[in-house]
C-alpha positions in Angstrom: -69.3 92.1 -7.9 -66.7 90.9 -10.6 -63.7 91.9 -8.3 -65.3 90.0 -5.2 -65.8 86.9 -7.5 -62.3 87.1 -8.9 -60.7 87.3 -5.3 -62.9 84.3 -4.2 -61.6 82.4 -7.2 -58.1 83.2 -6.3 -58.6 82.2 -2.6 -60.4 79.0 -3.2 -58.0 75.9 -3.5 -58.0 73.9 -6.7 -59.6 70.7 -6.4 -56.8 69.0 -8.4 -54.1 70.1 -10.9 -53.5 66.3 -11.6 -54.7 65.0 -14.9 -57.4 62.5 -14.7 -55.9 58.8 -14.6 -55.8 56.8 -17.7 -56.8 53.5 -16.5 -55.5 51.6 -19.6 -51.9 52.5 -18.2 -50.9 49.9 -15.5 -49.3 52.6 -13.2 -52.9 53.5 -12.2 -53.6 50.2 -10.8 -52.3 48.9 -7.3 -51.3 45.3 -7.0 -51.4 43.1 -3.8 -47.8 42.0 -3.3 -47.8 40.9 0.4 -49.9 38.8 3.1 -49.6 39.1 6.8 -46.7 37.0 8.1 -47.5 33.4 8.2 -50.6 33.8 6.2 -50.8 31.3 3.2 -52.4 32.1 -0.2 -55.3 29.9 -0.5 -56.3 28.5 -4.1 -57.8 31.6 -5.9 -61.0 31.6 -7.5 -59.6 33.1 -10.7 -63.1 33.5 -12.2 -64.2 35.8 -9.5 -62.9 39.4 -9.1 -62.7 42.0 -6.4 -62.8 45.8 -7.2 -61.2 47.4 -4.1 -61.3 51.1 -3.4 -58.7 52.3 -0.9 -59.4 54.8 1.9 -58.2 58.4 2.4 -54.3 58.2 2.4 -53.3 61.9 2.3 -53.3 64.4 5.2 -52.3 67.3 2.9 -52.7 70.8 4.5 -53.1 72.4 0.9 -54.7 70.2 -1.6 -58.2 68.9 -1.7 -57.5 65.8 -4.1 -54.2 64.2 -4.1 -52.1 63.0 -7.2 -52.3 59.2 -6.9 -48.8 59.0 -8.3 -47.1 61.2 -6.0 -44.3 59.3 -4.3 -45.4 60.0 -0.8 -48.9 59.3 -1.3 -48.4 56.1 -3.3 -46.3 54.7 -0.6 -49.0 55.2 2.0 -51.8 54.0 -0.3 -49.8 50.8 -1.2 -48.1 49.9 2.1 -50.6 51.0 4.6 -53.8 50.5 2.8 -53.7 48.2 -0.3 -51.4 45.6 1.2 -53.1 45.6 4.6 -56.6 45.7 3.3 -57.2 44.7 -0.2 -54.9 41.5 0.4 -57.8 40.2 2.6 -59.8 39.4 -0.8 -56.6 38.2 -2.6 -56.8 34.7 -1.4 -60.0 34.1 -3.1 -60.2 36.3 -6.1 -58.4 38.4 -8.4 -58.0 42.1 -7.1 -58.4 45.2 -9.0 -57.5 48.3 -7.1 -57.5 51.7 -9.1 -55.2 54.6 -7.8 -57.4 57.5 -8.0 -57.6 61.4 -7.1 -58.9 60.8 -3.7 -60.2 63.5 -1.6 -57.6 64.5 1.1 -57.9 65.1 4.9 -58.1 68.7 4.3 -61.1 68.2 2.0 -62.7 66.3 4.7 -62.7 69.1 7.0 -63.7 71.7 4.4 -67.5 72.0 4.3 -67.4 74.4 1.3 -65.4 71.8 -1.0 -65.7 68.6 0.5 -68.7 67.4 -1.8 -66.7 68.7 -4.9 -63.6 66.8 -3.9 -65.4 63.7 -3.3 -67.5 64.0 -6.6 -64.1 64.4 -8.6 -62.6 61.1 -6.7 -65.8 59.2 -7.4 -65.7 60.3 -11.1 -62.2 58.4 -11.2 -63.4 55.5 -9.6 -66.4 55.1 -11.8 -64.2 55.5 -14.8 -61.9 52.8 -13.3 -64.9 50.7 -12.7 -66.0 51.0 -16.4 -62.6 50.5 -17.6 -62.3 47.3 -15.6 -65.9 45.9 -16.8 -64.9 46.8 -20.5 -61.3 45.3 -20.6 -61.0 42.7 -17.6 -64.3 41.5 -16.3 -65.8 40.1 -19.4 -69.0 39.0 -17.9 -67.6 37.4 -14.6 -69.0 37.7 -11.1 -67.4 40.2 -9.0 -67.2 41.7 -5.4 -66.9 45.4 -4.7 -65.3 46.5 -1.5 -63.7 49.6 0.1 -62.8 51.3 3.4 -63.7 54.6 4.7 -63.7 57.1 1.6 -63.2 54.0 -0.5 -66.4 52.6 1.3 -68.4 55.7 0.6 -67.5 55.4 -3.2 -68.3 51.6 -3.0 -71.8 52.7 -1.7 -72.2 55.1 -4.7 -71.2 52.5 -7.2 -74.0 50.5 -5.9 -76.4 53.3 -6.1 -75.5 54.7 -9.5 -73.9 51.8 -11.5 -75.4 48.6 -10.2 -78.7 49.0 -8.7 -81.4 47.8 -11.2 -79.0 47.0 -14.0 -77.5 43.7 -15.3 -74.6 44.2 -13.3 -76.7 43.5 -10.1 -76.9 39.9 -11.1 -73.3 39.4 -11.4 -72.3 41.1 -8.1 -71.5 38.5 -5.5 -71.4 41.0 -2.6 -70.3 44.3 -1.6 -68.2 45.1 1.4 -69.0 48.8 2.8 -66.7 49.3 5.5 -65.9 51.9 7.8 -68.5 54.5 6.6 -72.0 55.1 7.8 -75.2 53.7 6.1 -78.5 53.9 8.0 -81.8 51.7 7.9 -83.1 54.6 5.7 -80.5 54.1 3.1 -82.0 50.6 2.2 -84.7 52.6 0.2 -85.0 54.4 -2.0 -81.0 54.7 -2.2 -80.2 51.2 -2.2 -83.7 49.7 -3.0 -83.4 46.2 -4.2 -80.0 45.6 -2.8 -80.5 43.9 0.4 -78.3 43.9 3.7 -76.7 40.5 4.0 -78.4 38.3 6.7 -76.2 35.3 6.4 -72.5 34.5 5.7 -73.0 32.9 2.3 -75.9 35.2 0.9 -75.0 36.8 -2.5 -76.2 39.9 -4.2 -76.1 41.9 -1.1 -74.0 44.2 1.0 -72.5 44.5 4.4 -71.4 47.2 6.7 -69.6 47.8 10.0 -67.7 50.5 11.9 -65.5 49.6 14.8 -65.5 51.3 18.3 -63.5 50.1 21.4 -65.6 48.6 24.2 -66.3 51.2 27.0 -66.4 54.3 24.4 -68.9 56.8 24.6 -70.9 56.2 21.3 -73.5 59.0 21.8 -71.6 61.6 19.9 -70.9 59.3 17.0 -74.5 58.2 16.7 -75.8 61.9 17.0 -73.6 62.8 14.1 -74.7 59.8 11.9 -78.2 60.8 12.6 -77.7 64.5 11.8 -75.7 63.7 8.7 -78.6 61.4 7.5 -81.2 64.1 8.3 -78.9 66.7 6.4 -78.8 64.7 3.1 -82.3 63.7 3.3 -84.5 66.4 4.1 -84.7 66.1 7.7 -85.8 62.6 7.7 -85.0 60.0 10.6 -82.5 57.4 9.1 -83.1 55.0 11.9 -80.0 52.9 13.3 -76.9 52.5 11.4 -76.4 49.1 9.8 -73.9 46.5 11.2 -73.0 43.1 11.0 -70.4 41.4 12.8 -67.4 40.5 10.6 -66.7 37.2 12.4 -70.2 35.6 12.1 -71.4 37.7 9.1 -74.8 36.8 10.4 -77.6 39.3 11.5 -78.9 37.0 13.9 -75.5 36.5 15.6 -74.4 40.0 16.6 -72.0 38.7 19.2 -68.8 36.8 18.5 -66.4 35.6 21.2 -62.4 35.9 20.8 -62.2 32.2 20.4 -64.0 32.5 17.0 -61.9 35.3 15.5 -59.7 33.6 12.7 -57.0 36.1 12.7 -56.1 39.8 13.1 -53.2 41.8 11.5 -51.0 42.9 14.5 -49.8 46.5 14.8 -50.9 49.9 13.7 -51.1 50.7 10.0 -47.8 52.0 8.8 -45.0 51.2 6.4 -43.3 48.1 5.7 -44.2 44.4 6.0 -47.3 43.3 8.0 -47.0 41.6 11.3 -48.1 38.2 11.9 -51.9 37.1 12.3 -53.0 36.6 15.6 -56.0 34.2 16.1 -58.4 34.6 19.0 -57.5 38.3 19.7 -60.8 40.1 19.2 -64.3 39.6 20.6 -67.2 41.8 18.8 -70.8 42.7 18.9 -73.0 44.9 17.0 -74.8 47.4 19.5 -77.0 50.3 18.5 -75.5 50.0 15.0 -71.8 50.2 15.8 -69.5 47.2 16.1 -68.1 47.2 19.7 -64.9 45.5 20.0 -62.6 44.0 22.8 -59.0 43.5 21.7 -56.0 42.0 23.5 -53.1 44.4 24.3 -50.9 42.1 22.5 -52.2 43.4 19.1 -50.6 46.6 19.7 -53.6 48.6 18.2 -54.4 52.3 19.2 -57.8 53.7 18.8 -58.6 57.2 17.6 -59.9 59.9 19.8 -63.3 58.8 21.2 -62.3 55.2 21.0 -62.9 54.8 17.2 -61.0 51.6 15.8 -61.4 53.0 12.4 -58.0 52.3 11.2 -58.5 48.7 12.1 -61.9 48.0 10.5 -60.3 45.6 8.1 -57.1 44.4 10.0 -59.1 43.4 13.1 -60.9 40.9 10.9 -58.5 40.2 8.0 -58.7 36.3 8.1 -62.6 36.4 8.7 -63.1 38.8 5.7 -60.9 36.6 3.5 -62.8 33.3 4.5 -66.2 35.0 3.8 -65.1 36.4 0.6 -64.2 33.0 -0.5 -67.5 31.7 1.0 -69.6 34.1 -0.9 -67.8 33.6 -4.1 -68.1 29.9 -4.0 -71.8 30.1 -3.2 -72.4 32.5 -6.1 -70.5 30.0 -8.5 -72.4 27.0 -7.2 -75.9 28.9 -7.6 -74.9 29.7 -11.2 -73.4 26.5 -12.2 -69.9 27.7 -12.4 -66.5 26.7 -10.8 
């Protein structure tokens, strides 16, 4: 038994040999330094913050959690995630984006180690959030937001650090993008934090997952249902939650392309972002997924099965930017601040 355990330990990959980030050091925070070509920075609401959590940015074949300061990891995190995504919130607010030991693509495909890798990543995110609260926030209203893995950690922050605390009263909104939350997650997991019904509502959260029109969504919906059941004792989770990020109104699930304020052109990658293109995407929440119709001129490629996961933010960059400002202004007005 001892020999078998030793052999198992040798064979099992380490979660991370990288020391935990020290968030008192500036090198563990990303900075939004660019906007899409032609986009102008609006007057920032400097008394509102955004805590942004980046998605998975490492396709490592060996590591389960990445070194956030590894040059290759850092380049992808900065240029293809933070600048393309967190920048959508920078027009309204100060952005705080921690560099953390995110779970890698290898971990996502490893059922034995996936939860452990996510737990380590979330522990970094939570410590970064606590450091931000103690040293930068100083009682200010804030937005929390993240995409993909970052969206999962955003949901965990809602559940573990915000729900039922004094922080909930200062939360403008949460943007949980590109993961799956079901109707069944509204209670008990997120009880007391409603799904946003209207574009100016505060103290609530939004979610969407983009798929290309004409895709077969059956396998995706089945996978979502199975994942919820596995994590909740076989319970039925209902439909995935979805809001259209053009209208941000649950009673307006459909938006025409003429309503879209601006999409980032081109697939995610290195270098400067392309220009925003207006009127380039129509969208509709259908069965809990956000069906999108895009113009070929955007140059965006879907993932297998028609998933537009890589474009969940870029498709609606200007719409998200405007909505974050709207909610921030609504919170400040309601609380007598400017």
